[in-house]
C-alpha beads as a LAMMPS data file, in Angstrom:
LAMMPS data file: protein, C-alpha beads

157 atoms
156 bonds

1 atom types
1 bond types

-500.0 500.0 xlo xhi
-500.0 500.0 ylo yhi
-500.0 500.0 zlo zhi

Masses

1 110.0

Atoms # bond

1 1 1 20.808 46.922 1.485
2 1 1 19.061 46.104 4.661
3 1 1 17.684 42.648 5.374
4 1 1 13.956 42.206 5.052
5 1 1 12.249 41.120 8.243
6 1 1 8.757 39.796 8.229
7 1 1 7.019 41.176 11.254
8 1 1 3.600 40.118 12.464
9 1 1 3.645 37.005 10.308
10 1 1 2.046 34.099 12.132
11 1 1 4.195 31.015 12.452
12 1 1 2.436 27.754 12.974
13 1 1 3.937 24.559 14.275
14 1 1 0.659 22.702 14.181
15 1 1 0.745 19.674 11.926
16 1 1 -1.740 19.821 9.113
17 1 1 -2.855 16.894 7.066
18 1 1 -5.687 14.649 6.080
19 1 1 -7.082 12.531 8.881
20 1 1 -6.930 9.251 6.968
21 1 1 -3.180 9.499 6.453
22 1 1 -2.217 10.605 9.959
23 1 1 0.101 8.395 11.987
24 1 1 -1.790 7.148 15.086
25 1 1 1.374 7.655 17.131
26 1 1 1.157 11.350 16.365
27 1 1 -2.116 11.517 18.276
28 1 1 -0.521 9.865 21.292
29 1 1 2.822 11.685 21.363
30 1 1 2.269 14.755 19.182
31 1 1 5.537 13.945 17.454
32 1 1 6.120 13.168 13.814
33 1 1 8.939 10.884 12.700
34 1 1 10.216 9.407 9.450
35 1 1 8.005 6.433 10.247
36 1 1 4.991 8.762 10.184
37 1 1 5.603 9.116 6.448
38 1 1 5.810 5.330 6.153
39 1 1 2.371 5.082 7.764
40 1 1 0.931 7.567 5.274
41 1 1 2.507 5.648 2.412
42 1 1 0.873 2.452 3.653
43 1 1 -2.484 4.199 3.360
44 1 1 -1.597 5.207 -0.208
45 1 1 -0.744 1.579 -1.030
46 1 1 -4.186 0.476 0.131
47 1 1 -5.773 3.358 -1.813
48 1 1 -4.137 2.040 -4.971
49 1 1 -5.155 -1.543 -4.246
50 1 1 -8.739 -0.749 -3.287
51 1 1 -9.388 2.272 -5.555
52 1 1 -10.962 4.286 -2.790
53 1 1 -9.964 7.333 -0.746
54 1 1 -8.359 7.186 2.682
55 1 1 -11.579 8.525 4.209
56 1 1 -15.055 7.989 2.802
57 1 1 -17.841 9.221 5.047
58 1 1 -20.518 7.724 2.799
59 1 1 -19.603 4.219 3.986
60 1 1 -20.561 2.331 7.124
61 1 1 -18.858 3.536 10.295
62 1 1 -16.251 0.760 10.479
63 1 1 -15.339 1.286 6.802
64 1 1 -14.923 5.077 6.819
65 1 1 -11.157 4.985 7.432
66 1 1 -9.439 2.878 4.785
67 1 1 -6.425 2.012 6.959
68 1 1 -8.455 0.436 9.734
69 1 1 -10.865 -1.239 7.346
70 1 1 -8.082 -2.723 5.203
71 1 1 -6.225 -4.008 8.259
72 1 1 -9.419 -5.638 9.500
73 1 1 -9.898 -7.308 6.116
74 1 1 -6.283 -8.517 6.139
75 1 1 -6.792 -9.957 9.614
76 1 1 -10.033 -11.669 8.530
77 1 1 -8.409 -12.841 5.279
78 1 1 -11.047 -11.046 3.213
79 1 1 -8.807 -8.501 1.460
80 1 1 -9.773 -9.933 -1.947
81 1 1 -13.285 -8.647 -1.332
82 1 1 -12.224 -5.008 -1.120
83 1 1 -9.614 -4.744 -3.871
84 1 1 -10.436 -2.744 -6.971
85 1 1 -12.674 -4.894 -9.216
86 1 1 -10.622 -3.846 -12.242
87 1 1 -7.613 -5.562 -10.615
88 1 1 -9.458 -8.808 -9.868
89 1 1 -7.797 -11.667 -11.685
90 1 1 -4.923 -9.482 -12.884
91 1 1 -2.727 -9.577 -9.789
92 1 1 -0.738 -12.737 -9.230
93 1 1 -1.657 -14.281 -5.883
94 1 1 1.909 -14.152 -4.547
95 1 1 2.328 -10.536 -5.671
96 1 1 -0.931 -9.597 -3.948
97 1 1 0.161 -11.360 -0.764
98 1 1 3.484 -9.481 -0.701
99 1 1 1.872 -6.133 -1.614
100 1 1 -0.709 -6.469 1.165
101 1 1 1.995 -7.486 3.636
102 1 1 4.028 -4.376 2.739
103 1 1 1.023 -2.089 3.198
104 1 1 0.083 -3.816 6.459
105 1 1 3.612 -3.424 7.832
106 1 1 3.581 0.270 6.928
107 1 1 0.418 0.689 8.999
108 1 1 1.847 -0.885 12.134
109 1 1 0.487 0.976 15.140
110 1 1 3.966 1.382 16.661
111 1 1 6.292 3.476 14.505
112 1 1 9.521 1.625 15.298
113 1 1 7.873 -1.573 14.030
114 1 1 7.276 -0.055 10.587
115 1 1 9.849 -0.685 7.850
116 1 1 12.175 2.024 6.578
117 1 1 11.060 3.660 3.358
118 1 1 14.054 2.206 1.496
119 1 1 12.958 -1.269 2.633
120 1 1 9.424 -0.565 1.430
121 1 1 10.809 0.375 -1.996
122 1 1 12.849 -2.829 -2.141
123 1 1 9.876 -4.956 -1.144
124 1 1 7.701 -3.280 -3.781
125 1 1 10.351 -4.075 -6.397
126 1 1 10.172 -7.702 -5.260
127 1 1 6.372 -7.662 -5.582
128 1 1 6.747 -6.297 -9.112
129 1 1 9.178 -9.093 -9.974
130 1 1 6.659 -11.641 -8.708
131 1 1 3.976 -10.089 -10.899
132 1 1 6.213 -9.998 -13.969
133 1 1 7.260 -13.610 -13.429
134 1 1 3.640 -14.710 -13.098
135 1 1 2.695 -12.813 -16.252
136 1 1 5.609 -14.391 -18.159
137 1 1 4.542 -17.842 -17.013
138 1 1 0.965 -17.110 -18.046
139 1 1 2.253 -16.211 -21.511
140 1 1 4.087 -19.533 -21.642
141 1 1 0.899 -21.359 -20.673
142 1 1 -1.102 -19.527 -23.339
143 1 1 1.496 -20.311 -25.992
144 1 1 1.664 -23.973 -24.973
145 1 1 -2.120 -24.229 -25.221
146 1 1 -1.784 -23.868 -29.005
147 1 1 0.551 -26.850 -29.238
148 1 1 -0.792 -30.412 -29.479
149 1 1 1.020 -31.568 -26.356
150 1 1 1.642 -29.615 -23.137
151 1 1 5.090 -28.084 -22.842
152 1 1 7.074 -27.606 -19.688
153 1 1 8.803 -24.348 -18.976
154 1 1 12.172 -26.103 -19.507
155 1 1 11.129 -27.086 -23.047
156 1 1 10.058 -23.551 -23.893
157 1 1 13.199 -21.957 -22.497

Bonds

1 1 1 2
2 1 2 3
3 1 3 4
4 1 4 5
5 1 5 6
6 1 6 7
7 1 7 8
8 1 8 9
9 1 9 10
10 1 10 11
11 1 11 12
12 1 12 13
13 1 13 14
14 1 14 15
15 1 15 16
16 1 16 17
17 1 17 18
18 1 18 19
19 1 19 20
20 1 20 21
21 1 21 22
22 1 22 23
23 1 23 24
24 1 24 25
25 1 25 26
26 1 26 27
27 1 27 28
28 1 28 29
29 1 29 30
30 1 30 31
31 1 31 32
32 1 32 33
33 1 33 34
34 1 34 35
35 1 35 36
36 1 36 37
37 1 37 38
38 1 38 39
39 1 39 40
40 1 40 41
41 1 41 42
42 1 42 43
43 1 43 44
44 1 44 45
45 1 45 46
46 1 46 47
47 1 47 48
48 1 48 49
49 1 49 50
50 1 50 51
51 1 51 52
52 1 52 53
53 1 53 54
54 1 54 55
55 1 55 56
56 1 56 57
57 1 57 58
58 1 58 59
59 1 59 60
60 1 60 61
61 1 61 62
62 1 62 63
63 1 63 64
64 1 64 65
65 1 65 66
66 1 66 67
67 1 67 68
68 1 68 69
69 1 69 70
70 1 70 71
71 1 71 72
72 1 72 73
73 1 73 74
74 1 74 75
75 1 75 76
76 1 76 77
77 1 77 78
78 1 78 79
79 1 79 80
80 1 80 81
81 1 81 82
82 1 82 83
83 1 83 84
84 1 84 85
85 1 85 86
86 1 86 87
87 1 87 88
88 1 88 89
89 1 89 90
90 1 90 91
91 1 91 92
92 1 92 93
93 1 93 94
94 1 94 95
95 1 95 96
96 1 96 97
97 1 97 98
98 1 98 99
99 1 99 100
100 1 100 101
101 1 101 102
102 1 102 103
103 1 103 104
104 1 104 105
105 1 105 106
106 1 106 107
107 1 107 108
108 1 108 109
109 1 109 110
110 1 110 111
111 1 111 112
112 1 112 113
113 1 113 114
114 1 114 115
115 1 115 116
116 1 116 117
117 1 117 118
118 1 118 119
119 1 119 120
120 1 120 121
121 1 121 122
122 1 122 123
123 1 123 124
124 1 124 125
125 1 125 126
126 1 126 127
127 1 127 128
128 1 128 129
129 1 129 130
130 1 130 131
131 1 131 132
132 1 132 133
133 1 133 134
134 1 134 135
135 1 135 136
136 1 136 137
137 1 137 138
138 1 138 139
139 1 139 140
140 1 140 141
141 1 141 142
142 1 142 143
143 1 143 144
144 1 144 145
145 1 145 146
146 1 146 147
147 1 147 148
148 1 148 149
149 1 149 150
150 1 150 151
151 1 151 152
152 1 152 153
153 1 153 154
154 1 154 155
155 1 155 156
156 1 156 157
């Protein structure tokens, strides 16, 4: 048997992807790194939080790119205004703070300043623990509301 050679097949080394997920460092250096994936993941985190696509050309100019818009809202401390309305009141404040901080760190303009993906996963697990703890405490509060006198967590446990 002779090996099969593919002749006249174009080979492309051009990076392809959606604009809203593209690492800004790629535009400057034309080089992708592991931290480029971290950047894209940060965009996905904000997509989940805000329930909107990475790019939405129907919005005002400064809101078209979710990454830039979300970072601006974080900086202005107005992130609560752009999160998905169906999540309002369901995310524990501390969990939201940690989640937003993770996403923000993923979108750092300089790749070496972004966390490693394994660190992102660990931080997201921590955010989940914060949410679960807050939900458990809320359950305790709801249960104690049915009792004549308020209970402390120590009494319930």
